[in-house]
C-alpha positions in Angstrom: -14.6 26.6 8.2 -11.0 26.4 7.2 -10.1 24.3 10.3 -11.5 21.5 8.2 -8.7 22.1 5.8 -6.1 21.6 8.5 -7.8 18.6 9.9 -8.0 16.9 6.5 -4.4 18.0 5.7 -3.3 16.1 8.7 -5.3 13.0 7.7 -3.8 13.4 4.3 -0.1 13.7 5.0 0.5 13.0 8.7 -1.5 10.0 10.0 -0.4 6.4 9.7 -3.7 4.7 10.3 -4.4 3.8 6.7 -2.4 3.6 3.4 -5.6 4.4 1.7 -4.4 8.0 2.5 -0.9 9.4 2.4 1.0 7.0 4.7 4.0 7.9 6.7 4.7 5.0 8.9 5.8 1.3 8.7 2.5 -0.3 9.6 3.5 -1.2 13.2 0.7 0.7 14.8 2.8 3.1 16.8 0.8 6.2 16.1 1.5 7.8 19.5 5.2 7.4 19.1 5.0 8.9 15.7 3.2 12.0 17.0 5.8 12.4 19.8 8.6 12.2 17.2 6.8 14.8 15.0 6.6 17.4 17.7 9.7 17.6 19.9 9.3 19.1 23.3 12.2 21.6 22.7 10.4 23.2 19.7 9.4 26.5 21.2 12.7 27.2 23.1 14.7 26.0 20.1 13.3 28.6 17.7 13.2 31.4 20.3 17.0 31.1 20.7 17.9 30.1 17.1 15.8 32.3 14.8 12.8 34.3 16.1 11.6 34.5 12.5 10.6 30.9 12.7 9.1 31.0 16.2 5.4 30.1 15.9 3.6 30.9 19.2 0.5 29.1 18.0 2.3 25.8 17.9 3.5 26.4 21.4 -0.1 27.1 22.5 -1.3 24.0 20.7 1.2 21.8 22.6 0.5 23.4 26.0 -3.2 23.6 25.5 -3.8 19.9 24.9 -4.8 20.2 21.2 -5.9 17.1 19.5 -3.1 15.0 18.1 -4.3 15.4 14.5 -4.2 19.2 14.5 -0.9 19.3 16.3 0.7 17.2 13.6 -0.9 19.3 10.8 0.4 22.6 12.0 3.9 21.2 12.7 4.1 19.7 9.3 3.2 23.0 7.7 5.8 24.8 9.8 8.5 22.4 9.0 8.1 22.5 5.3 7.9 26.3 5.4 11.0 26.5 7.6 13.0 24.4 5.1 11.9 26.7 2.3 12.8 29.8 4.3 16.3 28.5 5.1 16.9 27.2 1.6 16.1 30.5 0.1 18.1 32.6 2.6 21.2 30.5 2.0 21.1 31.3 -1.7 20.2 35.0 -2.1 22.2 38.2 -1.5 22.8 39.6 2.0 20.2 42.4 1.3 17.5 40.0 0.2 18.4 37.6 3.0 17.2 40.3 5.4 14.1 40.8 3.3 13.2 37.1 3.6 13.7 37.2 7.3 11.5 40.3 7.7 8.8 38.5 5.8 9.0 35.6 8.2 9.2 37.9 11.2 6.0 39.5 10.1 3.9 36.5 9.2 5.2 33.8 11.4 6.6 35.5 14.5 4.5 38.7 14.9 1.2 37.4 13.5 1.4 34.2 15.4 1.4 36.3 18.6 -1.6 38.2 17.3 -3.4 34.9 16.5 -2.6 33.6 19.9 -3.7 36.8 21.7 -7.0 36.8 19.9 -7.6 33.2 21.0 -6.7 34.0 24.6 -9.1 36.9 24.6 -11.8 34.5 23.6 -10.7 32.2 26.4 -10.9 35.0 28.9 -14.5 35.8 27.9 -15.4 32.1 28.0 -14.0 31.9 31.5 -16.1 34.8 32.7 -19.1 33.1 31.3 -18.2 29.8 33.1 -17.6 27.9 29.9 -15.4 24.9 30.3 -12.1 25.9 28.5 -11.2 22.3 27.9 -14.2 22.0 25.6 -13.1 24.9 23.4 -11.1 23.9 20.3 -8.0 25.8 19.2 -9.0 25.6 15.6 -9.3 29.4 15.4 -5.6 29.7 16.1 -4.8 27.1 13.5 -7.0 28.8 10.9 -5.4 32.2 11.7 -1.9 30.8 11.2 -2.7 29.0 8.1 -3.4 32.3 6.3 0.0 33.6 7.5 2.0 30.6 6.3 0.4 31.0 2.9 1.1 34.7 2.8 4.8 34.1 3.8 5.1 31.4 1.0 3.7 33.9 -1.5 5.9 36.9 -0.6 9.1 34.9 -0.5 8.3 33.3 -3.8 7.4 36.7 -5.3 10.8 38.0 -4.2 12.5 35.1 -6.1 10.6 35.7 -9.3 11.2 39.4 -9.2 14.9 38.7 -9.7 15.6 36.4 -12.7 18.8 35.2 -11.2 16.8 33.7 -8.3 14.5 31.6 -10.5 16.7 28.5 -10.3 16.3 28.5 -6.5 12.6 27.9 -6.7 13.1 25.3 -9.5 15.6 23.4 -7.4 13.5 23.4 -4.3 10.3 22.2 -6.1 12.1 19.8 -8.5 11.0 18.6 -11.0 7.6 20.5 -11.2 8.4 24.1 -10.4 5.8 25.5 -12.8 3.1 23.5 -11.2 4.0 24.7 -7.7 4.3 28.3 -8.8 0.7 28.1 -9.9 -0.4 26.4 -6.7 1.3 29.0 -4.5 -0.3 31.9 -6.2 -3.7 30.4 -6.8 -6.4 32.7 -5.3 -10.1 33.3 -5.1 -11.9 36.6 -4.4 -13.1 37.2 -0.9 -16.7 36.7 -1.8 -16.1 33.3 -3.3 -14.0 32.3 -0.3 -16.8 33.4 2.1 -19.5 31.5 0.2 -17.6 28.5 -1.0 -18.8 24.9 -0.6 -17.5 23.4 2.6 -16.3 20.4 0.6 -14.0 22.7 -1.3 -10.9 22.2 0.9 -9.1 25.1 -0.6 -5.5 26.2 -0.9 -3.7 24.3 1.8 -5.3 20.9 1.0 -4.4 21.3 -2.7 -0.8 22.6 -2.0 0.3 20.4 0.9 -1.5 17.4 -0.5 0.4 17.8 -3.7 3.7 18.2 -1.8 3.1 14.9 -0.1 2.1 13.1 -3.3 5.1 14.3 -5.1 7.5 13.1 -2.4 8.8 16.6 -1.6 8.5 15.9 2.1 9.3 13.0 4.4 7.0 11.6 7.1 7.6 14.6 9.4 7.1 17.3 6.8 10.8 18.0 6.1 11.8 18.8 2.6 13.5 16.0 0.6 16.5 16.9 -1.5 16.3 15.8 -5.2 18.4 12.7 -4.6 16.2 11.6 -1.7 13.1 12.3 -3.6 14.3 10.2 -6.5 15.1 7.3 -4.1 11.6 7.6 -2.5 10.0 7.5 -6.0 12.0 4.4 -6.8 11.1 2.5 -3.6 7.5 3.3 -4.2 7.7 2.0 -7.7 9.1 -1.3 -6.3 6.0 -1.5 -4.1 3.6 -0.7 -6.9 5.2 -3.5 -8.9 5.0 -5.8 -6.0 1.3 -5.1 -5.5 0.7 -6.0 -9.1 -2.2 -3.5 -9.5 -3.9 -4.2 -6.2 -3.7 -0.5 -5.5 -2.9 2.4 -7.7 -2.6 5.2 -5.1 0.6 7.1 -4.5 2.5 6.2 -1.3 4.7 8.3 0.9 7.7 6.5 2.2 9.2 6.5 5.7 13.0 6.8 6.2 15.5 6.3 8.9 19.2 7.4 8.9 22.3 5.5 10.0 25.6 7.4 10.4 28.8 5.5 11.0 32.4 6.8 10.5 31.0 9.9 8.8 29.1 7.8 6.2 25.4 8.1 5.9 23.0 5.3 5.0 19.3 6.1 4.5 16.8 3.3 4.9 13.7 4.0 2.8 10.5 2.1 3.2 7.2 2.2 1.3 4.3 0.5 2.8 0.7 -0.4 2.0 -1.6 -1.2 4.9 -4.8 -3.0 3.8 -7.5 -2.4 6.4 -5.0 -2.8 9.2 -4.7 -6.5 8.7 -2.4 -7.0 5.7 0.9 -5.2 5.3 3.0 -4.9 2.2 6.5 -3.3 2.6 9.4 -2.6 0.3 12.8 -1.3 1.4 15.9 0.3 -0.1 19.1 1.7 1.2 20.6 4.9 -0.2 24.4 5.4 0.2 26.7 7.7 -1.7 23.8 8.5 -4.2 23.4 4.8 -4.9 20.1 3.1 -4.0 20.5 -0.6 -3.2 17.4 -2.6 -3.7 16.2 -4.3 -0.6 13.2 -6.6 -0.5 9.4 -6.6 -0.2 7.4 -8.5 2.3 3.7 -9.5 2.6 2.5 -10.0 6.2 -1.0 -10.8 7.5 -2.6 -10.2 10.8 -3.5 -7.4 13.2 -0.6 -5.3 14.5 2.0 -6.8 12.2 4.6 -5.1 10.1 8.2 -4.1 10.0 10.4 -2.1 12.3 14.0 -1.0 12.0 16.4 -0.6 14.9 19.9 1.1 14.5 22.8 0.9 16.9 26.4 1.7 16.0 27.5 -0.4 13.1 24.5 -2.7 13.4 20.9 -2.5 12.2 18.1 -5.0 12.9 15.0 -5.6 10.9 12.0 -6.9 13.0 9.3 -8.5 11.0 6.1 -9.7 12.8 3.4 -12.0 11.5 0.6 -14.3 12.5 1.3 -18.0 12.1 -2.0 -18.8 10.6 -5.6 -17.4 10.5 -7.4 -17.8 13.8 -4.3 -18.8 15.6 -3.5 -17.3 19.0 0.2 -17.5 18.2 2.4 -15.0 16.3 6.1 -14.8 15.5 8.8 -12.1 15.1 11.9 -12.6 13.0 15.0 -10.5 13.9 17.6 -10.1 11.1 20.7 -8.2 12.4 23.3 -6.9 10.0 26.8 -5.5 10.6 28.5 -2.8 8.6 31.9 -3.9 7.4 33.6 -1.4 5.2 30.7 -0.1 3.2 28.8 -3.4 3.0 26.3 -5.0 5.3 26.5 -8.6 6.3 24.2 -10.9 8.2 25.3 -11.0 11.8 22.4 -13.0 13.4 18.9 -14.3 12.7 16.6 -15.2 15.5 12.9 -15.7 16.0 10.4 -15.2 18.9 7.2 -17.2 19.1 4.5 -15.2 20.8 1.4 -16.3 22.6 -1.5 -13.9 22.6 -3.3 -12.6 25.7 -6.9 -11.3 25.1 -7.6 -9.8 21.7 -4.0 -10.0 20.4 -4.7 -6.7 18.6 -1.3 -5.1 19.5 1.6 -7.5 19.4 3.7 -5.2 21.6 1.2 -5.3 24.5 -1.1 -8.3 24.0 1.5 -11.0 23.7 4.2 -12.8 25.8 7.2 -14.6 24.5 6.7 -18.4 24.4 10.2 -19.2 23.2 13.2 -17.7 21.4 15.4 -19.5 18.9 18.6 -18.4 17.2 18.9 -19.9 13.7 22.1 -18.2 12.6 25.0 -16.4 14.4 28.0 -15.6 12.3 30.5 -16.0 15.1 29.3 -19.6 15.6 28.1 -20.7 12.2 30.9 -19.1 10.2 33.7 -18.3 12.8 36.4 -17.9 10.1 34.1 -15.6 8.1 34.7 -17.7 5.0 31.1 -17.5 3.7 29.8 -14.1 4.7 26.2 -13.4 3.8 25.9 -10.0 2.2 22.8 -8.0 2.4 22.1 -8.4 -1.3 22.6 -12.1 -1.1 20.2 -12.3 1.9 17.5 -10.3 0.0 17.9 -12.5 -3.1 17.6 -15.7 -1.0 14.4 -14.4 0.5 13.0 -13.6 -2.9 14.0 -17.0 -4.3 12.8 -18.9 -1.2 16.3 -20.2 -0.6 17.1 -18.6 2.8 17.2 -21.9 4.8 19.9 -23.3 2.4 21.8 -20.0 2.6 22.3 -20.0 6.4 22.6 -23.8 6.7 24.0 -25.1 3.4 23.7 -28.9 2.8 
């Protein structure tokens, strides 16, 4: 029964198909790419060599066994959030307690994952003897088995913290700003009889706990814990989107972020997105640098397979915005805005546009279109070779908001 919890957890915090749920993508439809990014191929070997206490054999089985994409994401998200909690706590407790935390994880994550895996393989062996097609057997039993172990590990590590008053701030800092709420969520329990007879629609501990973690912006789109300054930035970008939507939707959004590092400086691009039935995309963007969040802009794009993507290379980043020209048209366009980092400021480097013609359904602009023509509207080296009128990122955003972009790049 509890496999339902994991499946719904994935739908809640890991899938990018609809912003009616917790959304973790930019609305460009690249769900498969997101899944691949969520689960790196080196996962199993990485934790075997780095810290056996975090090696989850079930995740390895899930990957090798052809588990459905949804369940694969769900278990990986749980593991990643737990791993960050484990490492955060160990870095802040005494050497003696550091070993206690590791023993907890060795017991529940490493040792018990092998037991969960062995139990499932025994069932596979019996099924094989009875000529049952193994490919039709789900791995949900392994997932359910490990879910219990992750919850137990969370509880024992948290109990260790609260048994020592000097460790209480560690918990408060990790679950900022609602530590008391998460303490209750971690230790919520029901007796065994109630659990055995509960209503299937009662999704239980994991749905409540991880669902809340996602809603409170404690994790990014891959399940990694967000430091307080990143959480605050995510909250702010989501507030910009809520304002931009003007009450069209009141649900909480989860932002997507990408990181640019240049000359040891880090720039975090944060996006909040609302996908209305896969045909209408609202996106807001901000850039966090040196604890300062620079407001970007919000866009409203219509059509199937449209949205925003960000590409980073060296000192440059490019925003690609796709849209349909008009309802019922078999044409679409893509705007490419490329910015260059000079000092600690971004300036417009080039603006170009592709006009696309659709083939077939035109459902996916990456695969159902071909480029009809490309035009460069602005190139700094040609339009402003002496760099006398550089267009800063903020000036660019303001011109878009005011509808004055054409005059900005080609002043009268």
